[in-house]
C-alpha positions in Angstrom: 22.0 -15.9 51.8 19.8 -13.3 53.5 16.2 -14.4 54.0 14.8 -11.6 51.9 17.2 -12.4 49.1 16.2 -16.1 49.2 12.5 -15.2 49.1 13.1 -13.0 46.0 15.1 -15.7 44.2 12.5 -18.4 45.1 9.6 -16.4 43.7 11.6 -15.5 40.6 12.3 -19.2 40.0 8.7 -20.0 40.7 7.5 -17.6 38.0 9.9 -19.1 35.5 8.7 -22.6 36.3 5.0 -21.6 35.8 5.8 -19.8 32.5 7.7 -22.7 31.0 6.1 -25.8 32.6 2.4 -24.9 32.7 -0.2 -23.5 30.3 -3.9 -24.0 29.7 -3.6 -27.8 29.3 -0.6 -28.5 31.6 -0.5 -28.0 35.4 2.0 -28.9 38.2 1.1 -30.1 41.7 2.6 -28.5 44.7 4.9 -31.5 45.1 6.2 -31.0 41.5 6.7 -27.3 42.2 8.8 -28.2 45.2 10.8 -30.7 43.1 11.4 -28.1 40.4 12.6 -25.5 43.0 15.0 -28.1 44.4 16.6 -28.5 41.0 17.7 -24.8 41.4 19.0 -25.5 44.9 16.0 -23.8 46.6 14.4 -25.4 49.6 10.8 -24.6 50.4 7.7 -26.1 51.9 4.0 -26.4 50.8 2.9 -23.3 52.8 5.7 -21.2 51.4 4.7 -22.2 47.8 1.0 -21.5 48.6 1.9 -18.0 49.9 4.0 -17.3 46.8 1.2 -18.4 44.5 -1.2 -16.1 46.4 1.2 -13.2 46.1 1.4 -13.7 42.3 -2.4 -13.8 42.1 -2.5 -10.6 44.2 -0.4 -8.7 41.6 -2.6 -9.9 38.7 -1.2 -13.3 37.6 -4.0 -15.4 36.1 -3.5 -18.8 37.8 -5.9 -21.7 38.0 -5.6 -23.9 41.1 -7.5 -27.2 41.6 -7.6 -29.5 44.6 -7.7 -33.2 44.8 -5.5 -36.1 43.8 -4.9 -34.7 40.3 -5.0 -31.1 41.4 -2.4 -28.6 40.6 -1.7 -25.0 39.4 -1.3 -23.6 35.9 -0.7 -20.2 34.4 -3.6 -19.5 32.1 -2.2 -16.5 30.3 1.3 -15.1 29.9 2.5 -11.9 28.4 1.8 -13.3 24.9 -0.7 -15.7 23.6 0.6 -18.7 21.6 -1.0 -17.3 18.4 0.8 -13.9 19.0 4.2 -15.6 19.4 3.5 -17.7 16.2 2.9 -14.5 14.3 6.1 -12.9 15.6 8.1 -16.0 14.6 6.7 -15.9 11.1 7.5 -12.2 10.9 11.1 -12.8 12.0 11.6 -15.7 9.7 10.2 -13.9 6.7 12.0 -10.7 7.3 14.6 -10.0 4.7 16.7 -7.6 6.7 17.3 -10.1 9.6 20.1 -12.5 8.9 19.6 -16.2 9.1 21.7 -16.5 12.3 19.8 -13.7 14.0 16.5 -15.2 12.9 17.4 -18.5 14.7 18.5 -16.6 17.8 15.3 -14.5 17.9 13.1 -17.5 17.3 14.7 -19.3 20.2 14.1 -16.3 22.5 10.5 -16.0 21.3 10.0 -19.6 22.3 10.8 -18.7 25.9 7.7 -16.5 26.0 5.4 -19.5 26.1 5.5 -22.9 27.9 7.8 -25.6 26.7 4.8 -27.6 25.4 3.6 -24.6 23.3 7.2 -24.0 22.1 7.0 -27.2 20.1 4.2 -25.6 18.0 6.7 -22.9 16.9 8.5 -25.3 14.6 6.8 -23.5 11.7 6.5 -25.0 8.3 6.8 -21.6 6.7 7.8 -21.2 3.1 9.6 -17.9 2.7 9.2 -17.7 -1.1 11.9 -15.5 -2.7 12.8 -13.7 0.6 16.6 -14.1 0.4 18.0 -13.2 3.8 20.4 -10.4 4.2 24.0 -11.2 5.1 24.6 -7.8 6.8 24.5 -8.5 10.6 25.1 -4.8 11.3 21.6 -3.7 10.0 20.0 -3.6 13.5 22.9 -1.4 14.8 22.5 0.9 11.9 18.8 1.2 12.6 19.6 2.0 16.2 22.0 4.8 15.1 19.4 6.2 12.7 16.7 6.3 15.4 19.2 7.9 17.8 19.9 10.7 15.2 16.2 11.2 14.6 15.4 11.4 18.4 18.4 13.7 19.0 17.4 15.9 16.0 20.9 15.7 14.4 22.4 14.8 11.1 23.6 11.4 10.2 26.9 10.3 8.6 27.4 7.1 6.7 29.0 5.4 3.7 26.9 3.9 0.9 27.7 0.9 -1.4 26.4 -1.4 -4.1 27.4 -4.6 -5.8 29.3 -4.6 -9.1 29.2 -7.3 -11.8 31.9 -9.3 -10.0 29.7 -9.2 -6.8 32.2 -7.0 -5.0 31.2 -4.0 -2.9 31.8 -0.7 -4.5 31.3 2.5 -2.4 29.6 5.5 -3.9 31.4 8.8 -4.0 34.7 6.9 -3.9 34.0 5.9 -0.3 33.4 9.5 1.0 30.7 9.8 3.7 27.2 11.0 3.1 25.8 13.7 5.5 22.0 13.9 5.6 19.2 14.8 7.9 17.3 11.6 8.8 13.5 11.9 9.2 11.8 8.5 8.9 12.5 4.8 8.6 10.3 2.7 6.5 10.1 -0.9 5.1 9.5 -1.6 1.4 9.7 -5.2 0.0 11.1 -6.3 3.3 14.1 -3.9 3.2 14.6 -1.0 5.6 14.9 2.4 4.0 16.0 5.7 5.4 14.1 8.8 4.2 16.4 11.8 4.7 16.7 15.4 3.6 19.7 16.1 1.4 21.1 19.7 1.6 22.8 19.5 -1.8 19.7 18.6 -3.8 17.2 20.3 -1.3 15.0 17.2 -1.5 14.1 14.0 0.2 16.2 11.0 -0.7 16.0 7.2 0.1 18.8 5.0 1.2 18.6 1.2 1.8 19.9 0.6 5.3 21.5 -2.7 4.5 23.8 -0.9 2.1 24.8 1.7 4.7 28.0 1.3 6.7 29.8 3.4 9.4 26.4 4.9 10.4 27.0 7.6 13.0 24.9 10.4 14.5 26.7 13.8 14.4 26.5 16.9 16.5 25.0 18.9 13.5 21.3 19.9 13.8 18.9 18.4 11.2 17.7 20.5 8.3 14.7 20.2 6.0 12.1 21.0 8.6 9.9 22.9 6.3 9.8 20.1 3.7 9.1 17.4 6.4 6.8 19.3 8.7 3.7 17.8 7.2 5.3 14.6 6.0 2.7 11.7 6.0 4.4 8.4 5.3 1.3 6.7 3.8 0.7 9.7 1.5 4.4 10.0 0.7 4.8 6.3 -0.1 1.7 5.5 -2.1 2.9 7.1 -5.4 6.3 5.4 -5.2 7.4 2.1 -6.6 10.3 0.2 -5.2 11.3 3.4 -3.2 12.1 5.2 -6.5 11.1 8.8 -5.9 10.9 11.8 -8.2 8.3 14.3 -9.3 4.8 13.1 -9.0 2.4 13.1 -12.0 -1.3 12.3 -12.2 -2.0 9.2 -14.3 -5.2 7.7 -15.7 -5.3 3.9 -16.0 -7.9 1.7 -17.6 -8.4 -1.8 -16.0 -11.1 -4.5 -15.7 -13.8 -3.9 -13.0 -12.6 -7.0 -11.2 -9.3 -5.3 -10.4 -10.7 -2.5 -8.3 -9.3 -4.1 -5.2 -5.8 -4.1 -6.6 -5.8 -0.3 -6.9 -7.4 0.2 -3.5 -4.7 -2.0 -1.9 -1.9 -0.1 -3.7 -3.1 3.5 -3.4 -5.6 3.5 -0.5 -9.3 4.1 0.0 -9.1 7.6 -1.4 -8.0 6.5 -4.9 -10.4 7.9 -7.6 -12.1 5.3 -9.6 -15.0 5.5 -12.2 -16.8 2.9 -14.2 -15.7 3.2 -17.8 -18.1 0.6 -19.4 -19.8 -2.6 -18.4 -16.5 -4.4 -18.0 -13.9 -1.8 -17.1 -13.0 1.1 -14.9 -10.6 4.0 -14.9 -8.3 5.0 -12.1 -6.8 8.4 -11.5 -4.0 8.7 -9.0 -0.5 10.3 -8.5 2.7 8.2 -9.1 6.4 8.8 -9.4 7.2 7.5 -12.9 10.0 5.0 -13.0 10.9 1.6 -14.6 9.5 0.0 -11.4 6.1 1.7 -12.1 6.1 0.4 -15.7 7.0 -3.0 -14.4 4.1 -3.0 -11.9 1.7 -1.8 -14.6 2.8 -4.5 -17.0 2.5 -7.1 -14.3 -1.2 -6.4 -14.0 -1.9 -8.0 -17.3 -2.7 -7.2 -20.9 -6.1 -5.8 -20.1 -4.6 -2.9 -18.2 -3.5 0.2 -20.1 -2.0 3.6 -19.3 -4.2 6.4 -20.8 -2.8 9.6 -19.5 -0.6 11.7 -19.5 0.2 11.2 -23.2 3.9 11.7 -22.9 4.2 9.1 -20.1 1.9 6.7 -22.2 4.4 7.1 -25.1 7.4 6.3 -22.8 5.6 3.2 -21.5 4.9 2.1 -25.0 8.5 2.6 -26.1 9.7 0.7 -23.0 7.4 -2.2 -24.0 8.7 -2.1 -27.6 12.3 -2.0 -26.5 11.8 -4.9 -24.1 10.1 -7.0 -26.8 13.0 -6.1 -29.2 15.6 -7.2 -26.7 13.7 -10.4 -25.9 13.6 -11.3 -29.6 17.4 -10.8 -29.8 18.0 -13.1 -26.9 
């Protein structure tokens, strides 16, 4: 092996050893570093290791070196802090659109970002609640294809499906492909959604990415530029519930004063709220009326009521009555 090639391999192995075998509380002596290098079939001497460590420090590696009988060297900070990797592991494990198999694979790779001692702390006791994992391993490839179409300013082709009562996949439009102009990707309730412009309806539509197959960018240019020119995802998403769109209406809701934070969290800092009396407030905001909106409203409790508009209040009341009637029949 050429000398320069051997030097490159040696310092690459040395960096791997420092990343995986040292951290803020664990160090390796020069002798231990030499032993670790020998495990990879790399011969070196103390001076060579000293020179390599100095080279790493010269390019910004944060090493701590101590002398004496128990002296050694340790890497004080890698690319990621342990707390950051823990957060990434939690995000991967709680993500609904990442399959169980992919979660295990990603968690293992994330563990390689910290020392082997710190990696043990990544065995997270994390309860995932009702986050049922997707079984669609092609989601990440679909996301890549969508991003490619957005970046290349072209339309996207795909097929779309849903489950039937026998838990079989049934394709919409008898399996014919959709052709839309993709504009944004978003996540709602831990599912990826594509926001796209549909030429047929001349409106923005939503598609759950895990229910899309055969996702392919096309050579056709995107349309809908005028509608999406000033698209702001936070403003666009706030009125919607469960990614159910539609025409927005302004609603007035009465709720206890103690629930002010619920409405700020849902609609943002600009939501309009006024004190109604000593114990309640009113909220005025825009929403896209849907069964999901009614469900969210009902879930806030019996002290929350929809005041305006009158026709939507009547629909909400009828929905509650119908639900109660069906429940009594059960």
